[in-house]
mmCIF file of the C-alpha atoms, coordinates in Angstrom:
data_MODEL
# 
_entry.id   MODEL 
# 
loop_
_atom_site.group_PDB 
_atom_site.id 
_atom_site.type_symbol 
_atom_site.label_atom_id 
_atom_site.label_alt_id 
_atom_site.label_comp_id 
_atom_site.label_asym_id 
_atom_site.label_entity_id 
_atom_site.label_seq_id 
_atom_site.pdbx_PDB_ins_code 
_atom_site.Cartn_x 
_atom_site.Cartn_y 
_atom_site.Cartn_z 
_atom_site.occupancy 
_atom_site.B_iso_or_equiv 
_atom_site.pdbx_formal_charge 
_atom_site.auth_seq_id 
_atom_site.auth_comp_id 
_atom_site.auth_asym_id 
_atom_site.auth_atom_id 
_atom_site.pdbx_PDB_model_num 
ATOM 1   C CA . MET A 1 1   ? 104.117 108.105 108.828 1.00 0.00 ? 1   MET A CA 1 
ATOM 2   C CA . PRO A 1 2   ? 102.015 105.645 106.803 1.00 0.00 ? 2   PRO A CA 1 
ATOM 3   C CA . ASP A 1 3   ? 100.232 106.703 103.631 1.00 0.00 ? 3   ASP A CA 1 
ATOM 4   C CA . LEU A 1 4   ? 96.440  106.563 103.715 1.00 0.00 ? 4   LEU A CA 1 
ATOM 5   C CA . ASP A 1 5   ? 95.018  104.135 101.140 1.00 0.00 ? 5   ASP A CA 1 
ATOM 6   C CA . TRP A 1 6   ? 92.164  106.261 99.794  1.00 0.00 ? 6   TRP A CA 1 
ATOM 7   C CA . PRO A 1 7   ? 89.528  104.336 97.780  1.00 0.00 ? 7   PRO A CA 1 
ATOM 8   C CA . ASP A 1 8   ? 89.174  105.060 94.094  1.00 0.00 ? 8   ASP A CA 1 
ATOM 9   C CA . GLY A 1 9   ? 86.130  107.027 92.961  1.00 0.00 ? 9   GLY A CA 1 
ATOM 10  C CA . PHE A 1 10  ? 86.188  109.684 95.678  1.00 0.00 ? 10  PHE A CA 1 
ATOM 11  C CA . ASP A 1 11  ? 87.732  113.112 95.269  1.00 0.00 ? 11  ASP A CA 1 
ATOM 12  C CA . ARG A 1 12  ? 89.942  114.300 98.097  1.00 0.00 ? 12  ARG A CA 1 
ATOM 13  C CA . THR A 1 13  ? 88.983  117.422 100.008 1.00 0.00 ? 13  THR A CA 1 
ATOM 14  C CA . ASP A 1 14  ? 91.303  120.335 99.285  1.00 0.00 ? 14  ASP A CA 1 
ATOM 15  C CA . PRO A 1 15  ? 93.440  120.822 102.430 1.00 0.00 ? 15  PRO A CA 1 
ATOM 16  C CA . GLY A 1 16  ? 92.592  124.522 102.375 1.00 0.00 ? 16  GLY A CA 1 
ATOM 17  C CA . ASP A 1 17  ? 88.880  123.698 102.718 1.00 0.00 ? 17  ASP A CA 1 
ATOM 18  C CA . ARG A 1 18  ? 89.315  121.524 105.799 1.00 0.00 ? 18  ARG A CA 1 
ATOM 19  C CA . GLU A 1 19  ? 88.432  122.797 109.250 1.00 0.00 ? 19  GLU A CA 1 
ATOM 20  C CA . PRO A 1 20  ? 87.491  121.308 112.609 1.00 0.00 ? 20  PRO A CA 1 
ATOM 21  C CA . TYR A 1 21  ? 83.919  120.029 112.758 1.00 0.00 ? 21  TYR A CA 1 
ATOM 22  C CA . PRO A 1 22  ? 82.127  123.331 113.506 1.00 0.00 ? 22  PRO A CA 1 
ATOM 23  C CA . HIS A 1 23  ? 79.633  121.934 116.021 1.00 0.00 ? 23  HIS A CA 1 
ATOM 24  C CA . GLY A 1 24  ? 82.325  120.273 118.117 1.00 0.00 ? 24  GLY A CA 1 
ATOM 25  C CA . PHE A 1 25  ? 82.177  116.497 118.339 1.00 0.00 ? 25  PHE A CA 1 
ATOM 26  C CA . ARG A 1 26  ? 82.507  115.966 122.079 1.00 0.00 ? 26  ARG A CA 1 
ATOM 27  C CA . VAL A 1 27  ? 84.536  112.766 121.906 1.00 0.00 ? 27  VAL A CA 1 
ATOM 28  C CA . THR A 1 28  ? 88.194  111.818 122.140 1.00 0.00 ? 28  THR A CA 1 
ATOM 29  C CA . ARG A 1 29  ? 90.048  110.436 119.139 1.00 0.00 ? 29  ARG A CA 1 
ATOM 30  C CA . SER A 1 30  ? 89.989  106.990 120.738 1.00 0.00 ? 30  SER A CA 1 
ATOM 31  C CA . GLN A 1 31  ? 86.236  107.157 121.360 1.00 0.00 ? 31  GLN A CA 1 
ATOM 32  C CA . ALA A 1 32  ? 85.545  108.254 117.788 1.00 0.00 ? 32  ALA A CA 1 
ATOM 33  C CA . PHE A 1 33  ? 87.272  105.155 116.429 1.00 0.00 ? 33  PHE A CA 1 
ATOM 34  C CA . ASP A 1 34  ? 85.518  102.988 119.011 1.00 0.00 ? 34  ASP A CA 1 
ATOM 35  C CA . ASN A 1 35  ? 82.228  104.451 117.774 1.00 0.00 ? 35  ASN A CA 1 
ATOM 36  C CA . ILE A 1 36  ? 82.937  103.292 114.209 1.00 0.00 ? 36  ILE A CA 1 
ATOM 37  C CA . LEU A 1 37  ? 83.757  99.809  115.474 1.00 0.00 ? 37  LEU A CA 1 
ATOM 38  C CA . GLU A 1 38  ? 80.588  99.756  117.572 1.00 0.00 ? 38  GLU A CA 1 
ATOM 39  C CA . GLU A 1 39  ? 78.391  100.802 114.637 1.00 0.00 ? 39  GLU A CA 1 
ATOM 40  C CA . LEU A 1 40  ? 79.891  98.053  112.493 1.00 0.00 ? 40  LEU A CA 1 
ATOM 41  C CA . ARG A 1 41  ? 79.502  95.556  115.335 1.00 0.00 ? 41  ARG A CA 1 
ATOM 42  C CA . LYS A 1 42  ? 75.781  96.359  115.355 1.00 0.00 ? 42  LYS A CA 1 
ATOM 43  C CA . MET A 1 43  ? 75.497  95.935  111.589 1.00 0.00 ? 43  MET A CA 1 
ATOM 44  C CA . ASP A 1 44  ? 74.358  92.421  110.776 1.00 0.00 ? 44  ASP A CA 1 
ATOM 45  C CA . GLY A 1 45  ? 76.959  90.508  108.807 1.00 0.00 ? 45  GLY A CA 1 
ATOM 46  C CA . ALA A 1 46  ? 79.734  93.123  108.900 1.00 0.00 ? 46  ALA A CA 1 
ATOM 47  C CA . ARG A 1 47  ? 83.123  91.445  109.313 1.00 0.00 ? 47  ARG A CA 1 
ATOM 48  C CA . ASN A 1 48  ? 86.827  91.842  108.554 1.00 0.00 ? 48  ASN A CA 1 
ATOM 49  C CA . VAL A 1 49  ? 86.726  95.474  109.643 1.00 0.00 ? 49  VAL A CA 1 
ATOM 50  C CA . GLN A 1 50  ? 89.765  97.609  108.873 1.00 0.00 ? 50  GLN A CA 1 
ATOM 51  C CA . LEU A 1 51  ? 90.138  101.282 109.824 1.00 0.00 ? 51  LEU A CA 1 
ATOM 52  C CA . ASP A 1 52  ? 92.849  103.148 107.933 1.00 0.00 ? 52  ASP A CA 1 
ATOM 53  C CA . THR A 1 53  ? 94.393  106.542 108.663 1.00 0.00 ? 53  THR A CA 1 
ATOM 54  C CA . GLY A 1 54  ? 97.553  108.458 107.914 1.00 0.00 ? 54  GLY A CA 1 
ATOM 55  C CA . ALA A 1 55  ? 98.746  108.027 111.508 1.00 0.00 ? 55  ALA A CA 1 
ATOM 56  C CA . GLU A 1 56  ? 100.603 105.187 113.194 1.00 0.00 ? 56  GLU A CA 1 
ATOM 57  C CA . HIS A 1 57  ? 98.231  102.585 114.649 1.00 0.00 ? 57  HIS A CA 1 
ATOM 58  C CA . GLN A 1 58  ? 98.535  100.619 117.866 1.00 0.00 ? 58  GLN A CA 1 
ATOM 59  C CA . GLN A 1 59  ? 100.123 97.196  117.547 1.00 0.00 ? 59  GLN A CA 1 
ATOM 60  C CA . ARG A 1 60  ? 97.683  95.619  119.985 1.00 0.00 ? 60  ARG A CA 1 
ATOM 61  C CA . ASN A 1 61  ? 94.674  97.281  118.376 1.00 0.00 ? 61  ASN A CA 1 
ATOM 62  C CA . PRO A 1 62  ? 95.469  97.872  114.691 1.00 0.00 ? 62  PRO A CA 1 
ATOM 63  C CA . ASN A 1 63  ? 92.132  99.595  114.056 1.00 0.00 ? 63  ASN A CA 1 
ATOM 64  C CA . LYS A 1 64  ? 93.029  102.523 116.311 1.00 0.00 ? 64  LYS A CA 1 
ATOM 65  C CA . PRO A 1 65  ? 95.797  105.107 115.942 1.00 0.00 ? 65  PRO A CA 1 
ATOM 66  C CA . TYR A 1 66  ? 97.840  106.053 118.977 1.00 0.00 ? 66  TYR A CA 1 
ATOM 67  C CA . ALA A 1 67  ? 96.132  108.799 120.967 1.00 0.00 ? 67  ALA A CA 1 
ATOM 68  C CA . ASN A 1 68  ? 98.796  111.387 120.193 1.00 0.00 ? 68  ASN A CA 1 
ATOM 69  C CA . ALA A 1 69  ? 100.067 110.005 116.884 1.00 0.00 ? 69  ALA A CA 1 
ATOM 70  C CA . SER A 1 70  ? 100.992 112.719 114.396 1.00 0.00 ? 70  SER A CA 1 
ATOM 71  C CA . TYR A 1 71  ? 99.658  112.690 110.841 1.00 0.00 ? 71  TYR A CA 1 
ATOM 72  C CA . ASP A 1 72  ? 100.043 114.491 107.533 1.00 0.00 ? 72  ASP A CA 1 
ATOM 73  C CA . ASP A 1 73  ? 96.704  113.250 106.171 1.00 0.00 ? 73  ASP A CA 1 
ATOM 74  C CA . PRO A 1 74  ? 93.643  113.598 108.476 1.00 0.00 ? 74  PRO A CA 1 
ATOM 75  C CA . GLY A 1 75  ? 91.461  111.281 106.380 1.00 0.00 ? 75  GLY A CA 1 
ATOM 76  C CA . VAL A 1 76  ? 89.903  108.079 107.716 1.00 0.00 ? 76  VAL A CA 1 
ATOM 77  C CA . VAL A 1 77  ? 88.648  105.076 105.746 1.00 0.00 ? 77  VAL A CA 1 
ATOM 78  C CA . ALA A 1 78  ? 86.482  102.314 107.213 1.00 0.00 ? 78  ALA A CA 1 
ATOM 79  C CA . ARG A 1 79  ? 86.535  99.066  105.241 1.00 0.00 ? 79  ARG A CA 1 
ATOM 80  C CA . PHE A 1 80  ? 84.519  95.948  105.945 1.00 0.00 ? 80  PHE A CA 1 
ATOM 81  C CA . GLU A 1 81  ? 82.981  92.903  104.330 1.00 0.00 ? 81  GLU A CA 1 
ATOM 82  C CA . ARG A 1 82  ? 79.282  92.099  104.234 1.00 0.00 ? 82  ARG A CA 1 
ATOM 83  C CA . ASP A 1 83  ? 77.603  89.236  102.397 1.00 0.00 ? 83  ASP A CA 1 
ATOM 84  C CA . GLY A 1 84  ? 80.749  88.577  100.415 1.00 0.00 ? 84  GLY A CA 1 
ATOM 85  C CA . GLN A 1 85  ? 81.131  92.178  99.198  1.00 0.00 ? 85  GLN A CA 1 
ATOM 86  C CA . GLN A 1 86  ? 83.806  94.676  100.179 1.00 0.00 ? 86  GLN A CA 1 
ATOM 87  C CA . PHE A 1 87  ? 82.644  98.084  101.411 1.00 0.00 ? 87  PHE A CA 1 
ATOM 88  C CA . ALA A 1 88  ? 84.504  101.334 102.051 1.00 0.00 ? 88  ALA A CA 1 
ATOM 89  C CA . VAL A 1 89  ? 83.391  104.502 103.842 1.00 0.00 ? 89  VAL A CA 1 
ATOM 90  C CA . PRO A 1 90  ? 85.935  107.349 103.561 1.00 0.00 ? 90  PRO A CA 1 
ATOM 91  C CA . CYS A 1 91  ? 85.905  110.830 105.077 1.00 0.00 ? 91  CYS A CA 1 
ATOM 92  C CA . ASP A 1 92  ? 88.469  113.629 104.877 1.00 0.00 ? 92  ASP A CA 1 
ATOM 93  C CA . ARG A 1 93  ? 86.149  116.629 105.128 1.00 0.00 ? 93  ARG A CA 1 
ATOM 94  C CA . TRP A 1 94  ? 87.532  117.725 108.504 1.00 0.00 ? 94  TRP A CA 1 
ATOM 95  C CA . ASP A 1 95  ? 91.081  118.639 109.456 1.00 0.00 ? 95  ASP A CA 1 
ATOM 96  C CA . ASN A 1 96  ? 91.717  115.906 112.044 1.00 0.00 ? 96  ASN A CA 1 
ATOM 97  C CA . PRO A 1 97  ? 91.202  112.127 112.317 1.00 0.00 ? 97  PRO A CA 1 
ATOM 98  C CA . ARG A 1 98  ? 88.913  112.412 115.332 1.00 0.00 ? 98  ARG A CA 1 
ATOM 99  C CA . ASP A 1 99  ? 86.291  114.472 113.521 1.00 0.00 ? 99  ASP A CA 1 
ATOM 100 C CA . ASN A 1 100 ? 86.515  112.387 110.348 1.00 0.00 ? 100 ASN A CA 1 
ATOM 101 C CA . ALA A 1 101 ? 86.171  109.171 112.348 1.00 0.00 ? 101 ALA A CA 1 
ATOM 102 C CA . GLN A 1 102 ? 83.172  110.476 114.279 1.00 0.00 ? 102 GLN A CA 1 
ATOM 103 C CA . ALA A 1 103 ? 81.567  111.639 111.020 1.00 0.00 ? 103 ALA A CA 1 
ATOM 104 C CA . ILE A 1 104 ? 81.891  108.090 109.668 1.00 0.00 ? 104 ILE A CA 1 
ATOM 105 C CA . ALA A 1 105 ? 80.334  106.696 112.856 1.00 0.00 ? 105 ALA A CA 1 
ATOM 106 C CA . LYS A 1 106 ? 77.389  109.107 112.482 1.00 0.00 ? 106 LYS A CA 1 
ATOM 107 C CA . TYR A 1 107 ? 77.070  108.167 108.816 1.00 0.00 ? 107 TYR A CA 1 
ATOM 108 C CA . LEU A 1 108 ? 76.933  104.451 109.626 1.00 0.00 ? 108 LEU A CA 1 
ATOM 109 C CA . ASP A 1 109 ? 74.371  105.045 112.364 1.00 0.00 ? 109 ASP A CA 1 
ATOM 110 C CA . ALA A 1 110 ? 72.130  106.974 109.956 1.00 0.00 ? 110 ALA A CA 1 
ATOM 111 C CA . LYS A 1 111 ? 72.377  104.205 107.368 1.00 0.00 ? 111 LYS A CA 1 
ATOM 112 C CA . ARG A 1 112 ? 71.523  101.541 109.934 1.00 0.00 ? 112 ARG A CA 1 
ATOM 113 C CA . ALA A 1 113 ? 68.513  103.588 110.998 1.00 0.00 ? 113 ALA A CA 1 
ATOM 114 C CA . LEU A 1 114 ? 67.032  103.103 107.530 1.00 0.00 ? 114 LEU A CA 1 
ATOM 115 C CA . GLU A 1 115 ? 67.199  99.351  107.972 1.00 0.00 ? 115 GLU A CA 1 
ATOM 116 C CA . ARG A 1 116 ? 65.713  99.531  111.471 1.00 0.00 ? 116 ARG A CA 1 
ATOM 117 C CA . TYR A 1 117 ? 62.756  101.538 110.190 1.00 0.00 ? 117 TYR A CA 1 
ATOM 118 C CA . GLY A 1 118 ? 62.300  99.331  107.145 1.00 0.00 ? 118 GLY A CA 1 
ATOM 119 C CA . VAL A 1 119 ? 62.892  102.172 104.697 1.00 0.00 ? 119 VAL A CA 1 
ATOM 120 C CA . GLU A 1 120 ? 65.749  100.564 102.766 1.00 0.00 ? 120 GLU A CA 1 
ATOM 121 C CA . THR A 1 121 ? 68.466  98.053  103.440 1.00 0.00 ? 121 THR A CA 1 
ATOM 122 C CA . VAL A 1 122 ? 71.979  99.134  104.290 1.00 0.00 ? 122 VAL A CA 1 
ATOM 123 C CA . ASP A 1 123 ? 73.214  97.406  101.162 1.00 0.00 ? 123 ASP A CA 1 
ATOM 124 C CA . ASP A 1 124 ? 70.807  99.461  99.029  1.00 0.00 ? 124 ASP A CA 1 
ATOM 125 C CA . GLU A 1 125 ? 72.186  102.643 100.525 1.00 0.00 ? 125 GLU A CA 1 
ATOM 126 C CA . PHE A 1 126 ? 75.823  101.666 100.223 1.00 0.00 ? 126 PHE A CA 1 
ATOM 127 C CA . ALA A 1 127 ? 75.576  100.345 96.670  1.00 0.00 ? 127 ALA A CA 1 
ATOM 128 C CA . THR A 1 128 ? 75.784  103.763 95.058  1.00 0.00 ? 128 THR A CA 1 
ATOM 129 C CA . GLN A 1 129 ? 79.120  103.199 93.389  1.00 0.00 ? 129 GLN A CA 1 
ATOM 130 C CA . ALA A 1 130 ? 80.652  99.832  92.578  1.00 0.00 ? 130 ALA A CA 1 
ATOM 131 C CA . LEU A 1 131 ? 84.340  99.704  91.739  1.00 0.00 ? 131 LEU A CA 1 
ATOM 132 C CA . PRO A 1 132 ? 86.625  96.837  90.764  1.00 0.00 ? 132 PRO A CA 1 
ATOM 133 C CA . GLY A 1 133 ? 88.862  95.790  93.619  1.00 0.00 ? 133 GLY A CA 1 
ATOM 134 C CA . GLY A 1 134 ? 92.444  94.669  93.399  1.00 0.00 ? 134 GLY A CA 1 
ATOM 135 C CA . ASP A 1 135 ? 91.256  91.067  93.307  1.00 0.00 ? 135 ASP A CA 1 
ATOM 136 C CA . ASP A 1 136 ? 88.538  91.851  90.747  1.00 0.00 ? 136 ASP A CA 1 
ATOM 137 C CA . GLU A 1 137 ? 85.816  91.583  93.389  1.00 0.00 ? 137 GLU A CA 1 
ATOM 138 C CA . ASP A 1 138 ? 83.253  94.338  93.661  1.00 0.00 ? 138 ASP A CA 1 
ATOM 139 C CA . VAL A 1 139 ? 84.073  97.115  96.084  1.00 0.00 ? 139 VAL A CA 1 
ATOM 140 C CA . ILE A 1 140 ? 81.035  99.052  97.208  1.00 0.00 ? 140 ILE A CA 1 
ATOM 141 C CA . VAL A 1 141 ? 81.851  102.574 98.250  1.00 0.00 ? 141 VAL A CA 1 
ATOM 142 C CA . ALA A 1 142 ? 79.456  104.410 100.507 1.00 0.00 ? 142 ALA A CA 1 
ATOM 143 C CA . GLY A 1 143 ? 78.335  107.759 99.196  1.00 0.00 ? 143 GLY A CA 1 
ATOM 144 C CA . ASP A 1 144 ? 75.414  109.861 98.081  1.00 0.00 ? 144 ASP A CA 1 
ATOM 145 C CA . GLY A 1 145 ? 75.669  109.140 94.374  1.00 0.00 ? 145 GLY A CA 1 
ATOM 146 C CA . SER A 1 146 ? 77.667  112.253 93.621  1.00 0.00 ? 146 SER A CA 1 
ATOM 147 C CA . GLY A 1 147 ? 81.088  110.752 94.261  1.00 0.00 ? 147 GLY A CA 1 
ATOM 148 C CA . THR A 1 148 ? 81.374  112.328 97.680  1.00 0.00 ? 148 THR A CA 1 
ATOM 149 C CA . ALA A 1 149 ? 80.719  110.601 100.962 1.00 0.00 ? 149 ALA A CA 1 
ATOM 150 C CA . SER A 1 150 ? 78.004  112.143 103.105 1.00 0.00 ? 150 SER A CA 1 
ATOM 151 C CA . THR A 1 151 ? 79.618  113.600 106.225 1.00 0.00 ? 151 THR A CA 1 
ATOM 152 C CA . GLN A 1 152 ? 76.800  115.783 107.566 1.00 0.00 ? 152 GLN A CA 1 
ATOM 153 C CA . ALA A 1 153 ? 75.372  114.810 110.916 1.00 0.00 ? 153 ALA A CA 1 
ATOM 154 C CA . PRO A 1 154 ? 71.574  114.275 110.907 1.00 0.00 ? 154 PRO A CA 1 
ATOM 155 C CA . HIS A 1 155 ? 70.866  117.521 112.757 1.00 0.00 ? 155 HIS A CA 1 
ATOM 156 C CA . GLU A 1 156 ? 72.924  119.432 110.177 1.00 0.00 ? 156 GLU A CA 1 
ATOM 157 C CA . VAL A 1 157 ? 70.892  117.978 107.321 1.00 0.00 ? 157 VAL A CA 1 
ATOM 158 C CA . LEU A 1 158 ? 67.703  119.213 108.989 1.00 0.00 ? 158 LEU A CA 1 
ATOM 159 C CA . GLY A 1 159 ? 69.216  122.467 110.229 1.00 0.00 ? 159 GLY A CA 1 
ATOM 160 C CA . VAL A 1 160 ? 68.160  121.910 113.840 1.00 0.00 ? 160 VAL A CA 1 
ATOM 161 C CA . ALA A 1 161 ? 69.997  121.707 117.144 1.00 0.00 ? 161 ALA A CA 1 
ATOM 162 C CA . GLU A 1 162 ? 71.724  118.430 117.930 1.00 0.00 ? 162 GLU A CA 1 
ATOM 163 C CA . ASP A 1 163 ? 69.389  117.970 120.926 1.00 0.00 ? 163 ASP A CA 1 
ATOM 164 C CA . ALA A 1 164 ? 66.221  119.229 119.219 1.00 0.00 ? 164 ALA A CA 1 
ATOM 165 C CA . PRO A 1 165 ? 63.022  117.648 120.625 1.00 0.00 ? 165 PRO A CA 1 
ATOM 166 C CA . ASP A 1 166 ? 61.185  115.064 118.547 1.00 0.00 ? 166 ASP A CA 1 
ATOM 167 C CA . ASP A 1 167 ? 58.296  117.378 117.657 1.00 0.00 ? 167 ASP A CA 1 
ATOM 168 C CA . VAL A 1 168 ? 60.707  119.951 116.224 1.00 0.00 ? 168 VAL A CA 1 
ATOM 169 C CA . VAL A 1 169 ? 62.557  117.271 114.251 1.00 0.00 ? 169 VAL A CA 1 
ATOM 170 C CA . GLU A 1 170 ? 59.286  115.956 112.834 1.00 0.00 ? 170 GLU A CA 1 
ATOM 171 C CA . ALA A 1 171 ? 57.977  119.418 111.931 1.00 0.00 ? 171 ALA A CA 1 
ATOM 172 C CA . VAL A 1 172 ? 61.185  120.505 110.208 1.00 0.00 ? 172 VAL A CA 1 
ATOM 173 C CA . ALA A 1 173 ? 61.531  117.187 108.387 1.00 0.00 ? 173 ALA A CA 1 
ATOM 174 C CA . ARG A 1 174 ? 57.913  117.437 107.215 1.00 0.00 ? 174 ARG A CA 1 
ATOM 175 C CA . ARG A 1 175 ? 58.494  120.914 105.799 1.00 0.00 ? 175 ARG A CA 1 
ATOM 176 C CA . LEU A 1 176 ? 61.768  120.027 104.111 1.00 0.00 ? 176 LEU A CA 1 
ATOM 177 C CA . SER A 1 177 ? 60.333  116.784 102.747 1.00 0.00 ? 177 SER A CA 1 
ATOM 178 C CA . ALA A 1 178 ? 57.416  118.617 101.153 1.00 0.00 ? 178 ALA A CA 1 
ATOM 179 C CA . ASN A 1 179 ? 59.816  120.870 99.267  1.00 0.00 ? 179 ASN A CA 1 
ATOM 180 C CA . ALA A 1 180 ? 62.104  118.036 98.198  1.00 0.00 ? 180 ALA A CA 1 
ATOM 181 C CA . HIS A 1 181 ? 59.478  115.388 97.436  1.00 0.00 ? 181 HIS A CA 1 
ATOM 182 C CA . PRO A 1 182 ? 59.898  113.897 93.940  1.00 0.00 ? 182 PRO A CA 1 
ATOM 183 C CA . ASP A 1 183 ? 56.154  114.228 93.334  1.00 0.00 ? 183 ASP A CA 1 
ATOM 184 C CA . ASN A 1 184 ? 56.630  117.989 93.628  1.00 0.00 ? 184 ASN A CA 1 
ATOM 185 C CA . ASP A 1 185 ? 59.542  118.009 91.160  1.00 0.00 ? 185 ASP A CA 1 
ATOM 186 C CA . GLY A 1 186 ? 61.926  117.891 94.096  1.00 0.00 ? 186 GLY A CA 1 
ATOM 187 C CA . ASP A 1 187 ? 65.297  116.205 94.456  1.00 0.00 ? 187 ASP A CA 1 
ATOM 188 C CA . ARG A 1 188 ? 64.921  112.488 95.207  1.00 0.00 ? 188 ARG A CA 1 
ATOM 189 C CA . GLU A 1 189 ? 68.372  112.206 96.789  1.00 0.00 ? 189 GLU A CA 1 
ATOM 190 C CA . GLU A 1 190 ? 67.747  115.222 99.006  1.00 0.00 ? 190 GLU A CA 1 
ATOM 191 C CA . TYR A 1 191 ? 64.391  113.757 100.035 1.00 0.00 ? 191 TYR A CA 1 
ATOM 192 C CA . LYS A 1 192 ? 66.125  110.518 101.027 1.00 0.00 ? 192 LYS A CA 1 
ATOM 193 C CA . ARG A 1 193 ? 68.756  112.431 103.032 1.00 0.00 ? 193 ARG A CA 1 
ATOM 194 C CA . ILE A 1 194 ? 66.008  114.230 104.945 1.00 0.00 ? 194 ILE A CA 1 
ATOM 195 C CA . GLN A 1 195 ? 64.241  110.954 105.753 1.00 0.00 ? 195 GLN A CA 1 
ATOM 196 C CA . GLN A 1 196 ? 67.525  109.410 106.853 1.00 0.00 ? 196 GLN A CA 1 
ATOM 197 C CA . ALA A 1 197 ? 68.319  112.350 109.119 1.00 0.00 ? 197 ALA A CA 1 
ATOM 198 C CA . LYS A 1 198 ? 64.844  112.311 110.627 1.00 0.00 ? 198 LYS A CA 1 
ATOM 199 C CA . ALA A 1 199 ? 65.036  108.577 111.336 1.00 0.00 ? 199 ALA A CA 1 
ATOM 200 C CA . ALA A 1 200 ? 68.481  108.878 112.903 1.00 0.00 ? 200 ALA A CA 1 
ATOM 201 C CA . MET A 1 201 ? 67.476  111.749 115.203 1.00 0.00 ? 201 MET A CA 1 
ATOM 202 C CA . LEU A 1 202 ? 64.217  110.170 116.322 1.00 0.00 ? 202 LEU A CA 1 
ATOM 203 C CA . ASP A 1 203 ? 66.016  106.910 116.994 1.00 0.00 ? 203 ASP A CA 1 
ATOM 204 C CA . GLY A 1 204 ? 68.719  108.671 118.986 1.00 0.00 ? 204 GLY A CA 1 
# 
């Protein structure tokens, strides 16, 4: 089985802490990887996409592992180029490639929502940690500034049901935002996560 090329600057999740995504992503492994590719297809300027895992990938479609391919490492890394910079989005929080791939797809969708709503650009969000690449070019690694990629789905950030109605999403986001607002000595990063989650759910 191939070794997963994990990007520098991100700690690995302890295998004992991994579990299936508790809310049950209702997708197949193939669909989860297709979802990453679709999110990157929708992202203006994203090119040279490469999805890496610790499983054997299809020869005809090198960005997707075989449906029943075995693996020792459940992590998934999405790499792509945008505006001449190299980006990486890794996730190994969950104990299988399907859930990690779907978490990355959700992450990318939430980041694109910021750009759609004019809150921030995707590049602003991704540029939280710049690392030297093997060719001395900048590698931008997606994360939340703490050295760990965000893998929570928007509804988890807000603590609401995945299919919560818009008025519930708005009310919960308003309450959480008030507590986390920087003007109230709150956590700026947490405030941003709440706004991102709200935007992603309302756009869904």
